[in-house]
N, C-alpha and C positions, 0 to 999 in steps of 0.2 A: 231440673233441680228444684225442689220445693223449699218451702220455708215453714218453720214451726214457731208459733207464738207460745211462750211459756209465761203464765201469770203466776207469780209467787208471793206468798205472804210471809214476812219475816216477823218473828216473835208475835207480839200482840198488836202490831200496827194496823190501823183501820184500812188504809189505802194500800192495795197490792202494787207490786212492781211488775214490769213487763220487759222481757227480753225476746229478741227474734233470732232464731238460729237458721242458718242457710242449709238446713237439712230437712228432708221430707219427714212429715209427722210419723209415718210408719217406720222410720229408721232411727229416730233420735233416742239416745240412751242416757242413763244417769250420768255416765262419764262426760258426755257432751254438755249437759247442764252444769255439772260441777266445775267444768273448765271455765265457764263464763261467770259463774256465781262467786267462786273463790272464797267459800265460807267453810274452813276446816272445822271439824268436830260438831257438825250439825247432823241431825237426822232429817231424812227426806220423806215426806208423806205426799201422796198424790191422789187426786180425785179418781176413783175407780168404781167399776160396777161389779157388785157381788151378786151371784145368783140367788142367795138366800136373803140378803139384807138390802139390796138395792145400792144406792150411791153411798160410798164409804171413803174414808181417808186411809189409803193403803201405804204402809211403810215399804220402801224399796231401798235395799242396801247394796245390791249387786251392780257394780259399775257397767256391766255389759247388758243389763236388763233394758229392754225397750220400755219407754214410758207410756202409760195409758193416755189416750188422746180422745177428746170429745170435740167434734166440729172443728177439726184442724188446730186445736190448741190443747195445751197441757196445763193443768192447774195444780199447784204445789204449795205446801206449807212447811216452813222450817221453824219449829218451836224453839223458844229461848231455853238455854241450858240452865237448870236450877240445881245448884250444888252438885251432887253425884248423879242426878237424873235429868229428865227433860220435862218441861211443861207441855203436855200434849192436849190441853183442853182448848 
């Protein structure tokens, strides 16, 4: 059984947070992360590799989706909700 470190950035806070899940990095899903984070009404963006653009922040909304992993860890951003939209800068 493996462990996955998820580093996440909330809103515009400078220092990221870290959670460790007792799930192998190649098996961790968005639902697993949402269960420990418990932040309703947030969008979830993850560090991902795009063939055309290189490293990007990819939005993932499917709870069953496996999370992109780099060096055994997942990096995520949860932007602050701004009125009817989200601040994704």
